[in-house]
N, C-alpha and C positions, 0 to 999 in steps of 0.2 A: 404566823411568825413565831419562831421558837424562842431561843435564849435571849439573854439580856443584850448581847451584841446586836442581834437583829432588831430588837426593840429600840435600841439607840439609833440604829440606822434608819428605822422607820420614823422615829421622831425627827431626826435631821432631815429626812426626805420631805416630811410634812412641812417643816419650817422653810425648806428650800422652795416648795410650791407656793407658800405664802409670800416669800420674798420675791419670786418671779412676778407675781401679780402686782405687788406694790411697785416694783421696779419698772415694769412695763407702763404702768399708769403714770409714773413720774417722768418717764422718758418720752412717752407719746402724748402726754396731756399736761394740763396745768392743775392748779389746786381747786378744790370745791369753792373756795372763796372767790377765785377768779370767775368761775362759772356764775356764781350768784351776783357778783358785782358787774360783770360785763356781758352777761348773757341776756340782757334785756332786748338786744337786737335779735330778732327772730333768725336771721341768717347766721349770725355768730353763734347763737344758742344751738342751732342744728349742727353747725360745724363742730362745736365742742362735743356734742353727743356722738358724732361720727368717730371722733378720736377715742371716746370711752369704749365704743364697740370694737374699734381696732385693737386697743390695748388688751381687752378681754380675750379676743380671739388669738392674738399673738402669745399672750401668756399661757393660755390653755394649750396651744400647740407646743410651746416649749416644755410645759409640764408633762404633756403626753409623751414627748420624746424622752424626757428624763425618766418617766415611769417605765417606758419600754426598755431603755438602756439599763436601768437599775432593777428591773423586774419587781417593781413595787408600785402599788396604786397610790401611795401616800403623796407624791408630788401633785397628782391631779386633785386629790382630796383637799390638800392645803390650798392649792391655787384656786379651786372652786369656791371654797369658803371665803377666802380673801376677796375674790372677784364679786361674790354676792354682796359683801359689805361695800366694796368700792362702787358697784353699780348703784346701790341704794344711796350712798352719800352724794354721788354726782347727780343722780336723778332728783334728789331732794334739792340740791343747789339749782338745777335746771328749773324745777317747779317754782322755787322761790323767786328766781329771776323773772319768770313769766308772770307771776303774781304782781311783782313790782311794776312790770311794764304795763299791765292793765290798770293798776292803781294810778299811775302817773301819766298815762296816755303817752308814753315815750314812743317816739318814732325816730328811725335813723335819718340822718341829714342827707 
């Protein structure tokens, strides 16, 4: 990437990739707090993880399309970094919910 104009576009493309990941997660999923609070039911917890995987795949597909159209790898880079963080935070919430369910012997009604 050459001049300052292409660096600015690369920076914006990177941020667009990050935005896509966060936007897909909020569109297709709920918050990590919701996972931690209501994920003690094993069926609900697994359903929540399904939506995490869906949002990651959708955002990566959108970022890849943006990378192709813009002829820049930066949307995929930004999206991948954001998705790595989102996967970690939602997985943490999932694990906390499972730990709470074994501590309290919670079972669905």
